[in-house]
C-alpha positions as CSV (number, residue, x, y, z in Angstrom):
1,M,-20.1,24.0,20.1
2,M,-17.3,26.0,19.0
3,T,-17.7,27.9,15.6
4,H,-14.4,28.9,13.4
5,D,-14.5,32.4,12.2
6,F,-11.4,31.5,9.6
7,S,-11.1,29.9,6.5
8,S,-9.2,27.1,5.4
9,A,-6.4,29.9,4.0
10,M,-5.7,30.5,7.9
11,L,-4.5,26.4,8.1
12,T,-1.2,27.5,7.7
13,D,1.9,29.0,9.2
14,M,2.7,32.5,9.6
15,Y,5.9,32.4,7.5
16,E,3.8,31.0,4.2
17,Y,2.3,35.0,3.9
18,T,5.4,37.1,5.5
19,M,7.3,35.2,2.5
20,L,4.6,36.1,0.3
21,D,5.1,39.3,1.7
22,A,8.8,39.9,0.8
23,A,8.2,38.4,-2.6
24,L,5.6,40.8,-3.7
25,K,7.7,43.8,-3.0
26,D,11.1,42.3,-4.2
27,G,9.2,41.4,-7.7
28,T,9.8,37.3,-7.2
29,A,6.1,36.3,-6.1
30,G,5.4,36.0,-10.1
31,R,8.2,33.8,-11.2
32,E,7.1,30.5,-12.0
33,C,7.9,27.8,-9.7
34,V,7.6,24.0,-9.0
35,F,7.6,22.6,-5.7
36,E,7.4,18.4,-4.7
37,V,6.3,16.9,-2.1
38,F,8.3,13.6,-0.8
39,T,9.7,11.9,1.9
40,R,13.6,11.0,2.9
41,H,12.9,8.0,4.3
42,L,9.9,5.5,5.1
43,P,9.1,5.1,8.7
44,T,11.4,2.4,10.6
45,G,10.2,-0.8,9.5
46,R,7.9,0.3,6.9
47,R,8.7,-1.5,3.6
48,Y,5.9,1.1,1.8
49,G,3.5,3.7,2.3
50,V,0.5,4.2,1.1
51,V,-1.0,7.8,-0.4
52,A,-4.3,8.8,1.0
53,G,-5.4,12.8,1.5
54,L,-5.3,14.4,-2.3
55,G,-9.0,14.3,-2.3
56,R,-9.6,16.5,0.9
57,I,-6.9,18.9,0.0
58,L,-9.1,19.4,-3.7
59,D,-12.1,19.8,-1.2
60,Y,-10.1,22.9,0.7
61,L,-8.7,24.0,-2.4
62,K,-12.0,25.1,-4.1
63,D,-12.3,27.3,-1.6
64,F,-8.6,28.4,-0.5
65,R,-8.8,32.3,-0.1
66,P,-8.4,34.3,2.5
67,S,-12.1,36.0,3.9
68,E,-12.4,39.3,5.1
69,S,-12.1,39.1,9.1
70,D,-8.6,36.8,7.9
71,L,-7.3,39.6,5.8
72,A,-8.3,42.2,8.8
73,Y,-6.4,40.3,11.3
74,M,-3.3,39.9,9.0
75,K,-3.9,43.5,8.8
76,D,-4.5,44.5,12.1
77,N,-2.2,42.6,13.4
78,H,0.7,43.5,11.1
79,I,1.7,40.1,9.2
80,V,1.5,41.3,6.2
81,S,1.5,44.8,4.1
82,D,-1.1,46.6,2.6
83,Q,0.1,45.7,-1.0
84,T,-0.7,41.7,0.3
85,I,-4.1,42.4,1.6
86,R,-4.8,43.6,-2.3
87,Y,-2.7,40.5,-3.4
88,L,-4.9,38.1,-1.3
89,E,-8.6,39.8,-1.7
90,N,-8.0,38.5,-5.1
91,Y,-6.0,35.5,-4.7
92,R,-7.3,32.4,-6.5
93,F,-5.0,28.9,-7.0
94,S,-4.6,28.9,-11.0
95,G,-1.1,26.9,-11.3
96,S,-1.9,22.5,-11.9
97,I,-1.2,20.0,-9.3
98,K,0.4,16.8,-10.7
99,A,0.1,13.7,-7.5
100,Y,0.4,9.9,-6.9
101,R,-3.7,8.5,-7.0
102,E,-5.0,8.4,-3.6
103,G,-4.3,4.3,-2.9
104,E,-0.2,4.6,-4.9
105,I,2.4,3.0,-3.1
106,F,5.3,5.1,-1.9
107,F,9.1,5.1,-0.9
108,A,11.1,7.4,-0.6
109,N,11.6,10.3,-2.7
110,S,8.8,9.4,-4.7
111,P,7.7,12.8,-6.2
112,I,4.3,12.4,-4.1
113,L,3.1,15.9,-5.1
114,Q,3.8,18.4,-7.4
115,V,2.2,22.0,-7.7
116,E,3.5,24.5,-10.4
117,G,2.6,27.8,-10.2
118,T,3.8,31.1,-9.4
119,F,6.2,31.4,-6.1
120,G,3.0,33.6,-4.4
121,E,0.0,31.2,-4.7
122,S,2.2,27.9,-4.6
123,V,3.7,28.9,-1.4
124,L,0.9,29.7,0.5
125,L,-0.5,25.7,-0.2
126,E,2.6,24.2,2.1
127,T,1.5,23.8,5.5
128,L,-2.3,22.7,4.5
129,I,-0.9,19.8,1.9
130,L,1.2,18.4,4.0
131,S,-0.6,18.7,7.3
132,I,-3.0,16.3,5.1
133,L,-0.7,14.0,3.2
134,N,1.6,13.7,6.1
135,Y,-1.6,12.6,8.6
136,D,-3.9,10.5,6.1
137,S,-0.9,9.0,4.4
138,S,0.1,7.5,8.0
139,V,-3.4,6.2,9.0
140,A,-3.7,5.0,5.3
141,S,-0.3,2.8,5.6
142,A,-1.1,1.8,9.0
143,A,-4.7,0.4,7.8
144,S,-2.9,-1.9,4.5
145,R,-0.5,-3.1,7.4
146,I,-3.8,-4.0,9.5
147,T,-6.5,-5.4,6.7
148,S,-2.9,-7.3,5.1
149,A,-2.5,-9.0,8.7
150,A,-6.6,-9.6,9.5
151,G,-7.0,-11.0,5.3
152,D,-10.6,-11.7,4.8
153,R,-11.8,-10.9,8.2
154,P,-13.0,-6.8,7.5
155,C,-11.6,-4.2,9.7
156,A,-13.7,-0.9,11.7
157,D,-12.0,2.1,12.3
158,M,-13.2,2.3,16.1
159,G,-10.4,5.0,16.8
160,G,-12.5,8.5,17.2
161,R,-12.4,9.0,20.8
162,R,-8.2,8.9,20.9
163,I,-7.2,12.0,18.6
164,S,-9.2,15.0,18.0
165,E,-12.7,15.4,16.7
166,Y,-11.5,16.4,13.2
167,A,-8.7,14.5,12.6
168,A,-11.2,11.6,13.7
169,V,-13.4,12.0,10.5
170,A,-10.1,12.4,8.2
171,A,-8.7,9.4,9.7
172,S,-12.1,7.0,8.8
173,R,-11.2,8.6,5.2
174,A,-8.0,7.9,5.4
175,A,-8.6,4.2,6.9
176,V,-10.6,3.5,4.0
177,V,-8.0,3.9,1.4
178,G,-6.2,1.5,3.6
179,G,-9.1,-1.6,3.2
180,F,-11.3,-0.5,6.0
181,A,-14.3,-2.0,5.6
182,S,-16.6,0.3,8.5
183,T,-16.2,3.3,11.3
184,A,-17.8,4.1,14.0
185,N,-17.4,7.4,13.5
186,L,-20.9,9.5,12.4
187,A,-19.7,12.5,10.6
188,A,-17.0,10.4,8.9
189,A,-19.9,7.8,7.6
190,K,-22.6,10.7,6.6
191,E,-19.7,12.6,4.8
192,Y,-18.2,10.0,3.0
193,G,-20.6,6.9,2.9
194,I,-19.1,5.0,4.9
195,T,-20.5,2.0,6.7
196,C,-21.1,3.1,10.2
197,I,-21.0,0.2,12.8
198,G,-21.7,0.3,17.0
199,T,-24.3,-1.2,19.1
200,A,-23.6,-0.5,23.0
201,A,-20.5,0.1,25.2
202,H,-20.2,-1.8,29.1
203,A,-21.8,1.3,30.5
204,F,-24.8,0.2,28.8
205,T,-24.7,-3.1,31.0
206,L,-24.0,-1.5,33.8
207,V,-26.7,0.9,33.8
208,H,-29.1,-2.2,33.7
209,D,-30.1,-4.1,37.0
210,S,-28.8,-7.5,35.1
211,E,-27.0,-8.7,32.2
212,R,-30.0,-10.2,30.9
213,D,-32.1,-6.9,31.0
214,A,-29.4,-5.1,29.0
215,F,-29.3,-7.6,26.1
216,Q,-33.1,-7.7,26.2
217,S,-33.4,-3.7,26.3
218,Q,-31.0,-4.1,23.3
219,I,-32.6,-6.8,21.0
220,S,-35.7,-5.2,20.9
221,A,-34.4,-1.9,20.2
222,L,-32.2,-3.1,17.4
223,G,-33.2,-7.3,16.5
224,V,-31.6,-10.2,17.0
225,G,-29.1,-9.0,14.3
226,T,-27.0,-6.6,16.5
227,T,-24.3,-7.6,18.3
228,L,-23.9,-7.9,22.2
229,L,-21.2,-7.1,24.7
230,T,-20.0,-10.3,26.3
231,D,-17.7,-9.6,28.4
232,T,-18.5,-7.3,31.7
233,Y,-18.7,-10.3,33.9
234,N,-18.0,-13.5,33.2
235,I,-18.0,-14.5,28.7
236,D,-19.5,-17.9,29.3
237,D,-22.5,-16.8,31.6
238,A,-23.2,-13.9,29.0
239,I,-22.9,-16.1,25.9
240,K,-25.9,-18.2,27.3
241,T,-27.8,-15.3,28.7
242,A,-27.4,-14.0,24.8
243,V,-28.4,-17.0,23.1
244,E,-31.3,-17.6,25.2
245,V,-32.1,-14.1,24.9
246,A,-32.1,-13.9,21.2
247,G,-32.4,-17.0,20.6
248,P,-29.8,-18.9,17.4
249,D,-29.6,-16.2,15.2
250,L,-28.3,-13.7,17.2
251,G,-26.1,-12.0,14.8
252,G,-22.9,-11.4,16.4
253,I,-21.0,-10.9,20.3
254,R,-18.0,-8.8,20.8
255,I,-15.0,-9.4,23.2
256,D,-13.0,-6.7,24.6
257,S,-10.4,-8.0,26.8
258,G,-8.5,-10.7,28.1
259,D,-6.9,-13.4,25.7
260,L,-8.2,-12.9,22.8
261,A,-7.6,-16.3,20.4
262,S,-8.1,-18.4,23.4
263,L,-11.7,-16.1,24.4
264,A,-12.7,-16.3,20.7
265,Q,-11.8,-20.1,20.1
266,R,-13.8,-21.0,23.8
267,A,-16.7,-18.8,22.3
268,R,-17.4,-20.3,19.1
269,H,-17.3,-24.0,20.0
270,Q,-20.1,-22.4,23.1
271,L,-21.6,-20.6,20.5
272,D,-22.0,-23.9,17.6
273,A,-23.0,-26.1,21.0
274,L,-26.0,-23.6,21.7
275,G,-26.9,-23.8,18.3
276,A,-25.7,-20.2,17.7
277,T,-23.7,-21.4,14.5
278,K,-23.8,-18.6,12.2
279,T,-23.3,-15.9,15.4
280,T,-20.1,-14.3,14.4
281,I,-17.5,-13.0,17.0
282,T,-15.9,-9.9,16.7
283,V,-12.6,-8.6,18.9
284,T,-11.4,-4.8,20.5
285,N,-9.2,-3.9,22.5
286,D,-6.1,-2.1,21.3
287,L,-5.2,-4.3,18.6
288,D,-2.7,-3.6,15.2
289,E,-0.7,-5.3,12.8
290,Y,1.0,-7.5,15.2
291,S,-1.4,-8.6,17.5
292,I,-3.9,-9.4,14.2
293,A,-1.0,-11.3,13.4
294,A,-1.2,-13.3,16.0
295,L,-4.9,-13.9,15.7
296,A,-4.8,-15.5,12.5
297,A,-5.3,-18.8,13.9
298,A,-8.4,-17.6,16.2
299,P,-11.8,-18.4,15.0
300,I,-12.8,-14.6,14.7
301,D,-15.1,-12.7,12.1
302,S,-13.9,-9.0,12.1
303,Y,-11.7,-6.7,14.0
304,G,-12.7,-3.4,15.6
305,V,-9.0,-1.4,15.3
306,G,-8.6,2.2,17.3
307,T,-5.6,4.4,18.6
308,R,-3.2,2.1,16.8
309,L,-4.8,2.6,13.8
310,V,-5.4,6.7,13.9
311,T,-1.9,7.0,16.0
312,G,0.0,5.7,12.4
313,S,0.4,2.1,14.4
314,G,3.1,4.1,16.0
315,H,4.1,6.3,12.7
316,V,1.7,9.6,13.2
317,T,3.3,11.2,10.2
318,N,5.8,10.5,7.3
319,N,8.1,13.0,7.1
320,M,7.0,15.2,3.7
321,V,8.4,17.5,2.8
322,Y,7.4,20.0,0.5
323,K,10.3,21.7,-1.4
324,L,11.7,24.0,-4.3
325,V,12.9,22.4,-7.0
326,E,12.7,24.6,-10.0
327,R,12.0,28.1,-10.8
328,E,11.7,31.0,-13.3
329,G,15.4,33.2,-13.9
330,R,15.5,36.4,-14.8
331,D,16.2,35.5,-18.4
332,G,12.6,33.8,-18.3
333,L,13.9,30.1,-17.9
334,M,13.3,27.5,-16.0
335,H,16.1,26.2,-13.7
336,P,16.9,23.5,-11.0
337,V,17.2,24.7,-7.3
338,A,18.1,22.5,-4.9
339,K,19.3,22.5,-0.4
340,K,22.6,21.3,-0.1
341,S,22.8,21.3,3.6
342,F,23.9,17.9,5.2
343,G,20.9,15.6,6.2
344,K,18.7,17.3,4.1
345,A,19.5,17.9,0.5
346,T,17.5,17.3,-2.2
347,D,17.8,17.4,-5.7
348,G,16.7,19.9,-8.3
349,W,14.0,20.1,-11.5
350,R,10.4,18.6,-11.4
351,K,10.5,14.8,-10.7
352,R,8.8,12.4,-13.3
353,A,8.2,9.2,-11.7
354,L,7.5,5.1,-13.1
355,R,6.9,2.0,-12.0
356,S,8.9,-1.0,-14.0
357,Y,6.9,-4.3,-14.0
358,Q,7.9,-7.8,-15.1
359,Y,5.3,-10.7,-14.9
360,G,3.2,-8.3,-13.5
361,L,5.3,-7.7,-10.4
362,A,6.6,-4.4,-9.6
363,Q,10.4,-4.4,-9.7
364,G,11.6,-0.2,-9.2
365,E,10.5,3.2,-9.3
366,L,12.6,4.9,-11.4
367,V,12.0,8.6,-10.5
368,L,13.6,11.1,-13.7
369,A,14.4,14.9,-12.5
370,G,14.9,17.1,-15.5
371,S,13.6,20.2,-17.5
372,Q,10.0,19.5,-19.2
373,E,11.6,19.2,-22.1
374,A,14.1,16.4,-21.4
375,L,11.0,14.7,-19.6
376,D,8.7,15.0,-22.7
377,S,11.5,13.7,-24.7
378,Y,13.0,10.7,-22.2
379,Q,12.7,7.1,-23.5
380,T,12.5,4.7,-20.9
381,P,15.5,1.9,-21.5
382,D,14.3,-1.4,-21.9
383,E,15.8,-2.8,-19.2
384,Y,13.2,-1.3,-17.4
385,G,10.5,-3.1,-18.5
386,E,6.9,-2.6,-18.4
387,T,6.8,0.7,-17.3
388,R,3.4,3.0,-16.2
389,Q,3.5,6.8,-15.4
390,L,2.7,7.0,-11.5
391,A,1.4,10.6,-11.7
392,I,-2.0,12.2,-12.5
393,T,-3.8,15.1,-13.0
394,A,-5.5,16.7,-10.3
395,V,-5.4,20.7,-11.3
396,D,-5.0,21.9,-14.2
397,H,-4.1,25.3,-14.6
398,G,-6.5,26.1,-11.9
399,D,-9.6,23.5,-13.2
400,L,-9.7,20.8,-10.2
401,D,-10.6,17.7,-11.1
402,D,-13.8,17.1,-9.5
403,S,-14.2,13.5,-9.7
404,L,-11.4,12.8,-7.5
405,T,-13.3,14.5,-4.6
406,S,-16.1,11.9,-4.8
407,R,-17.6,9.3,-2.7
408,Q,-16.9,7.0,-5.2
409,A,-13.5,7.9,-5.4
410,L,-12.7,6.9,-1.9
411,F,-13.7,3.4,-2.3
412,A,-11.9,3.4,-5.8
413,A,-9.5,4.9,-4.3
414,R,-9.3,1.2,-2.0
415,D,-9.8,-1.0,-4.8
416,Y,-6.9,0.8,-6.6
417,H,-4.8,-0.1,-3.4
418,K,-5.4,-3.2,-2.9
419,Q,-4.3,-4.2,-6.6
420,Q,-1.0,-2.1,-6.3
421,L,-0.3,-3.9,-3.0
422,A,-1.1,-7.7,-4.9
423,D,1.5,-6.1,-7.6
424,L,4.4,-6.2,-5.1
425,P,6.7,-8.5,-3.6
426,V,5.5,-10.7,-1.5
427,S,7.7,-9.6,1.3
428,A,6.5,-6.3,1.2
429,L,3.5,-8.0,3.7
430,S,6.0,-9.0,6.2
431,L,6.0,-7.0,9.2
432,S,9.3,-7.4,10.4
433,D,12.0,-4.7,9.8
434,G,14.0,-4.7,6.0
435,E,14.3,-3.0,3.2
436,P,11.2,-1.1,1.2
437,A,9.7,-3.3,-1.6
438,I,11.3,-2.5,-3.8
439,P,14.1,0.2,-5.4
440,T,13.8,3.4,-5.8
441,Q,16.2,5.8,-8.6
442,V,17.1,8.6,-9.0
443,V,18.1,9.6,-12.3
444,T,19.0,13.4,-13.7
445,I,18.5,13.7,-17.2
446,D,19.5,16.1,-19.9
């Protein structure tokens, strides 16, 4: 197995370090700064996004510093100067991070994550933070749409073979945030305590002399509660054989091809006729939110979802960016900074996000931009109704909130997301193109 001779601090782009190098030389590396992560627009057709990945960011941040071999590489390849090497030898992020919690709903211009610290220590986090938030949030957003379409029928992640080996583990975790119940990925199950599922593939049936032999072997090994794959040859024959071998207490069957709705209906009638009334039906085969919604009337008990889940159901990124919005000037005071380029303009000052509610339903998102003093003294107008703050403190002057990286936090995020989704207008669950579920307003305050 390939081992990696680099630390998490190398999971970045070279220009993060060359910026640091230049800033150390000109004296700006020590300036206090505020960076923010947001997306300018939701992916096409999406009415909301789901935040995922904060726990993974914090896990990486615990040991985010270049190793001796990392520093030797950067020195030998003239990436940074000796001055920067000395700075990096003692690097430790001592700033603060506020963020939307995992499972939270986000929209365009939502300040999903805010990093406050010196320029030198904060700029190095850009690539790592974006790579995690962009991918994990895309999978969680797809998972949310898929599980919403599935209703009360549980969904299992089966997409590990469609992406890289480490992305597969991240995808399994993000899928849980979006509502998935289980995964086929052993590494993810071990790492995060996710329920692991899986029995046999078509190859197991084909390696035996007959389908009956394969079913007998699987039942002998796993018991009658196992799930048998029934579409290798003829589904009717397979179901008949499965019940003959396992008896009416057969746990389940899986169908992986064909007209899933019609086949599931026929299978349900056949199983019931054979006395296997409690045998469940699982379907797989390139499912997504649209095909699952079309299967709502079919007698299906659970879904296995692969490619479309782990590729964000067509949107593998949320196009999140990490932008400097506030920095310390020569006068020692904080000043807003913003890009003005066409199509990529940003709003200066740090942000604070509120969500407004009426009768328990979310009505809109209010993003306030201003100095820390202005934000602290701001009084929300009565017209916004009931409001709640969206960001939590994940890192406080270098101290990480370890509770956000626990296994319990992952499943709490799934429960939290379910509640936040229930608080959105029902139009949020529509799979057709449309406006964001609630409007977002950015207001600069003095």
